[in-house]
C-alpha positions as CSV (number, residue, x, y, z in Angstrom):
1,M,220.5,120.1,76.5
2,R,217.3,120.3,74.9
3,T,213.8,118.7,76.7
4,G,212.9,117.5,73.3
5,H,209.1,119.7,74.4
6,A,208.4,123.3,73.4
7,T,206.5,123.7,76.5
8,T,208.9,122.4,78.9
9,R,211.8,124.3,77.2
10,A,209.5,127.5,78.0
11,E,209.0,126.8,81.4
12,T,212.7,125.9,82.1
13,T,213.6,129.8,80.3
14,R,210.7,131.7,82.1
15,A,212.2,129.7,85.9
16,R,215.7,130.2,84.7
17,Y,215.2,134.2,84.4
18,S,212.5,134.7,87.2
19,G,215.4,133.0,90.0
20,G,213.7,129.6,89.3
21,V,216.7,128.0,88.0
22,S,220.0,128.9,88.8
23,A,222.3,131.3,86.4
24,S,225.4,132.6,86.0
25,A,224.9,136.1,87.5
26,D,227.6,137.4,85.1
27,I,226.2,136.7,82.1
28,Q,223.4,139.0,82.9
29,I,226.4,141.9,82.6
30,V,226.6,141.1,79.0
31,R,223.0,140.5,78.7
32,R,222.3,143.9,79.8
33,L,224.7,145.0,77.7
34,L,223.6,143.7,74.8
35,G,220.0,145.2,75.5
36,S,221.1,148.6,76.1
37,K,220.4,149.6,72.5
38,P,217.7,148.8,70.4
39,R,218.6,146.2,67.6
40,P,221.1,147.6,64.3
41,V,219.1,148.3,61.7
42,G,221.4,148.0,58.2
43,W,224.3,147.2,57.5
44,A,226.6,150.1,59.1
45,E,225.0,150.0,61.9
46,R,225.5,146.4,62.7
47,R,229.3,146.8,62.2
48,A,229.4,149.9,64.4
49,R,227.5,147.9,67.3
50,I,229.5,145.0,66.8
51,V,232.5,147.1,67.7
52,E,230.9,149.1,70.3
53,V,230.0,145.6,72.1
54,G,232.7,143.8,71.6
55,G,235.1,146.0,73.0
56,A,233.4,147.4,76.1
57,W,236.5,146.1,78.0
58,P,239.4,147.2,76.4
59,V,242.4,145.5,75.2
60,A,245.3,144.6,78.5
61,D,247.6,147.2,79.1
62,D,250.7,144.6,78.6
63,I,249.9,143.5,75.1
64,A,251.5,144.7,72.0
65,V,250.1,145.1,68.2
66,E,251.5,145.6,65.1
67,A,249.2,146.2,61.8
68,V,250.5,143.8,58.6
69,D,249.8,143.8,54.9
70,T,249.4,139.9,54.8
71,G,249.3,139.2,50.8
72,G,247.2,142.4,50.6
73,V,244.9,141.8,53.4
74,P,244.8,144.1,56.1
75,A,245.7,141.6,59.5
76,E,247.0,142.8,62.9
77,W,249.8,141.3,64.8
78,S,249.1,140.9,68.9
79,R,251.3,139.1,71.5
80,A,251.7,138.9,75.3
81,P,254.7,139.6,77.5
82,G,256.9,135.7,77.0
83,A,255.1,134.8,73.8
84,D,256.5,131.8,71.9
85,T,256.8,134.2,68.2
86,S,257.8,131.2,66.2
87,Q,254.1,129.6,67.0
88,V,250.4,131.6,65.5
89,L,246.9,131.4,65.9
90,L,245.5,132.6,62.8
91,F,242.4,133.8,64.2
92,L,239.2,134.6,62.0
93,H,236.5,137.0,63.5
94,G,233.1,136.2,63.7
95,G,229.8,138.3,62.3
96,G,228.3,136.7,60.4
97,Y,230.5,136.7,57.2
98,C,228.8,140.6,57.3
99,S,230.3,142.6,60.7
100,G,233.1,142.1,62.6
101,S,236.5,143.3,62.1
102,I,239.7,143.1,63.9
103,A,238.3,146.3,66.3
104,S,235.6,144.2,67.8
105,H,237.4,140.7,68.2
106,R,240.6,142.4,69.5
107,T,240.1,141.6,73.3
108,M,239.3,138.2,72.3
109,A,241.9,137.6,70.0
110,T,244.7,138.8,71.8
111,E,243.8,136.9,75.4
112,A,243.5,133.4,73.1
113,G,247.3,134.7,72.5
114,R,248.2,135.0,75.7
115,A,246.3,131.8,77.2
116,A,248.0,129.7,74.2
117,G,252.0,131.7,74.9
118,I,252.0,131.9,71.2
119,R,251.6,135.4,68.5
120,T,248.1,136.2,67.0
121,L,247.4,136.8,63.5
122,A,244.1,138.8,63.9
123,L,243.0,138.9,59.9
124,E,240.4,141.9,58.6
125,Y,238.3,139.9,56.3
126,R,236.7,140.8,53.0
127,L,232.2,141.4,54.4
128,A,229.3,140.5,52.5
129,P,227.0,141.6,51.2
130,E,229.4,143.8,49.3
131,H,231.8,140.6,49.0
132,P,230.3,137.4,49.2
133,Y,231.5,133.6,49.1
134,P,234.4,133.3,48.6
135,A,235.6,136.5,49.3
136,A,236.5,136.0,53.0
137,L,237.6,132.5,51.8
138,E,239.9,134.0,49.1
139,D,241.5,136.4,51.9
140,A,242.1,134.0,54.5
141,R,243.9,131.3,52.3
142,A,245.7,134.5,51.4
143,A,246.9,135.3,54.8
144,W,248.0,131.5,54.7
145,D,250.0,131.5,52.2
146,W,251.6,135.1,53.8
147,L,252.7,132.9,56.8
148,E,254.0,130.2,55.0
149,S,256.1,133.3,52.7
150,Q,257.3,134.1,56.0
151,G,258.5,131.0,57.3
152,F,256.2,129.8,59.5
153,A,255.8,126.1,59.5
154,A,251.6,125.2,59.1
155,D,252.4,122.3,62.0
156,Q,253.4,125.4,63.7
157,V,250.0,127.4,63.1
158,V,246.4,126.8,64.9
159,V,243.3,128.2,63.4
160,G,240.3,129.9,65.1
161,G,237.9,131.6,65.6
162,D,234.3,132.3,66.5
163,S,230.8,132.1,64.8
164,A,231.1,132.9,61.1
165,G,235.0,132.8,62.1
166,G,234.8,128.7,63.1
167,N,233.3,128.3,59.8
168,L,235.5,129.9,57.8
169,S,238.2,128.2,59.2
170,L,236.9,124.7,58.5
171,E,236.8,126.4,54.9
172,L,240.3,127.1,54.8
173,W,241.3,123.7,56.4
174,R,239.1,122.1,53.8
175,E,240.5,123.7,51.0
176,L,243.9,123.0,52.4
177,H,243.6,119.2,52.5
178,R,242.2,118.7,49.1
179,A,244.7,120.2,47.6
180,G,247.1,117.9,49.7
181,R,248.8,121.4,51.0
182,P,250.9,121.6,54.5
183,E,247.9,121.4,57.4
184,P,247.0,124.0,60.8
185,A,248.2,122.1,63.7
186,A,244.4,122.1,65.5
187,L,241.1,124.0,64.6
188,W,239.6,125.8,67.4
189,L,235.7,126.5,66.9
190,A,233.8,129.2,69.5
191,S,230.3,128.9,69.0
192,P,230.8,128.1,64.8
193,W,227.7,128.7,62.8
194,T,228.4,125.4,60.5
195,D,224.6,124.9,59.2
196,L,223.7,127.8,57.1
197,T,220.2,125.6,56.3
198,L,219.2,126.5,59.5
199,S,217.9,123.3,60.4
200,G,219.4,122.6,63.7
201,A,216.5,122.1,66.6
202,S,218.1,124.1,69.1
203,M,217.4,127.2,66.6
204,D,214.1,127.6,67.9
205,D,214.8,125.5,71.5
206,N,216.5,128.4,72.4
207,D,215.3,131.1,70.8
208,A,213.6,132.9,73.4
209,I,216.8,133.0,75.5
210,D,219.9,133.9,72.7
211,P,220.0,137.3,72.9
212,L,222.4,137.6,69.8
213,L,220.7,135.0,67.0
214,H,218.0,134.4,65.4
215,R,216.3,133.0,62.7
216,A,214.7,135.7,60.5
217,Y,218.2,137.8,61.0
218,L,220.5,134.4,60.1
219,E,218.1,134.0,57.1
220,E,219.4,137.5,56.4
221,L,222.8,137.5,57.0
222,A,223.3,133.5,55.0
223,A,221.3,135.5,52.0
224,A,223.6,138.0,52.0
225,Y,227.0,135.8,51.8
226,V,225.9,132.9,50.1
227,P,225.1,133.6,46.0
228,A,222.4,132.3,44.0
229,D,223.5,129.9,42.9
230,I,225.2,127.7,45.8
231,A,222.6,126.1,47.7
232,R,222.5,126.2,51.7
233,D,224.0,123.0,52.1
234,D,226.7,122.9,50.2
235,P,229.8,121.6,51.8
236,R,231.4,125.2,50.6
237,V,228.9,127.2,52.8
238,S,227.8,124.7,55.1
239,P,230.8,122.6,56.5
240,L,228.4,120.3,58.8
241,F,227.6,118.3,55.5
242,A,231.6,118.5,54.3
243,D,233.5,115.0,54.3
244,L,235.4,115.8,57.9
245,T,237.9,112.5,56.7
246,G,241.7,113.8,57.8
247,L,239.9,116.6,59.8
248,P,242.9,118.3,62.7
249,P,242.9,117.8,66.6
250,T,239.4,120.0,67.2
251,L,238.6,121.9,69.9
252,V,234.3,122.7,69.7
253,Q,233.0,125.5,72.5
254,V,229.9,126.5,72.9
255,G,227.2,127.8,75.2
256,S,224.0,126.3,76.0
257,D,221.9,129.1,75.7
258,E,222.8,129.5,71.6
259,T,220.6,129.6,69.3
260,L,223.6,128.0,66.9
261,L,223.7,124.9,69.8
262,D,223.1,122.4,67.5
263,D,225.7,123.7,65.1
264,S,228.8,122.8,67.0
265,V,226.4,119.9,68.9
266,R,225.8,117.9,64.9
267,F,228.9,118.5,63.5
268,V,231.1,117.1,66.3
269,R,229.1,113.8,66.0
270,A,230.0,114.1,62.6
271,A,233.8,114.7,62.9
272,A,233.4,111.5,65.6
273,V,231.9,109.8,62.7
274,A,234.5,110.7,60.4
275,E,236.9,109.1,63.4
276,A,238.6,112.8,63.8
277,D,240.2,113.8,67.7
278,V,237.1,116.2,68.9
279,R,236.4,117.7,71.9
280,L,233.2,119.3,72.6
281,H,232.8,121.4,75.5
282,V,229.0,123.0,76.6
283,Y,229.2,126.0,78.4
284,P,226.1,126.7,80.9
285,H,224.4,129.6,80.4
286,M,226.6,131.1,77.6
287,I,225.3,132.9,75.0
288,H,227.0,133.2,71.0
289,A,230.6,134.1,71.2
290,F,230.7,134.4,75.4
291,P,234.4,134.2,74.7
292,L,234.3,138.1,73.5
293,W,233.8,138.6,77.1
294,S,236.9,137.6,79.0
295,A,237.1,140.4,81.5
296,V,233.7,139.5,83.0
297,L,233.1,135.9,82.1
298,P,234.2,133.4,84.5
299,S,233.4,130.7,82.1
300,A,235.0,132.7,78.9
301,R,238.1,132.6,80.7
302,A,237.7,129.0,81.8
303,A,237.5,129.2,77.9
304,L,239.9,130.9,76.8
305,A,242.3,128.6,79.5
306,E,241.4,126.0,77.5
307,F,242.2,126.6,74.5
308,G,245.2,127.8,75.4
309,E,245.9,124.3,77.3
310,F,244.4,122.5,74.1
311,A,246.7,124.9,71.6
312,R,250.0,123.9,73.7
313,E,249.4,120.6,73.5
314,R,249.3,120.3,69.4
315,L,252.3,122.7,69.2
316,G,254.3,121.3,71.0
């Protein structure tokens, strides 16, 4: 996954994008989309841009959606034809805790539900810097409590999301676990951001080829989300450093070209040491949160199909 030598990595990077190394042609469509405008500046522009690129391809016509209030937190039910309405994917979107929304991640959330044959409940949790930690976790917990109040059994719910949503999925599980409450049947982590200290080697190894996330931007996101009195390596915000004993079955998917690659690799190792049932799939040439673009990426469709099979196994 990385050579350990910066010069070799740089040579490989240059070869890959000059034709010397075979690359996925489909990912270039997404790379062109992401590079079609200058990087947005400021929270409002960033939030608008993630909706634009995340929603570049429309939701399928056969998806039914319904807005719902989950204990004071806006959310959206979605289901494809034939979905089992007794089973749920609680979907927590990415965006570094500072952007992202139901709208930006609607295609990913709805197609994940289709793949698993279940309903999806996508959450519009509060964003930093206006609402730093623990606001997003409080909203996720409120949605979980609401699902329980509606009669959904914990073992019929999968919790998952991408990037910060993967982090938030883990934090919700940890809170339930510590409280001795019923826990989700499984977790799905797509390109999860598990280490807000940014200490993974891939942060530098993949800097030249990741079109989305770089150290300076991630530092800005972490500073906006984490209060000054909480250390960045605190397990409450960086689940890589948490006690993962009792972790539910977990599927981790990540692209080989992400600066956050090591956030997945090191997390899976930590979970394995804790004797968890954890699976890691690294998708070649894929970038951060690639399942967002299933309309044009075969690897994204494969990742969603893999999630669907995993969810069906765990939900019975």
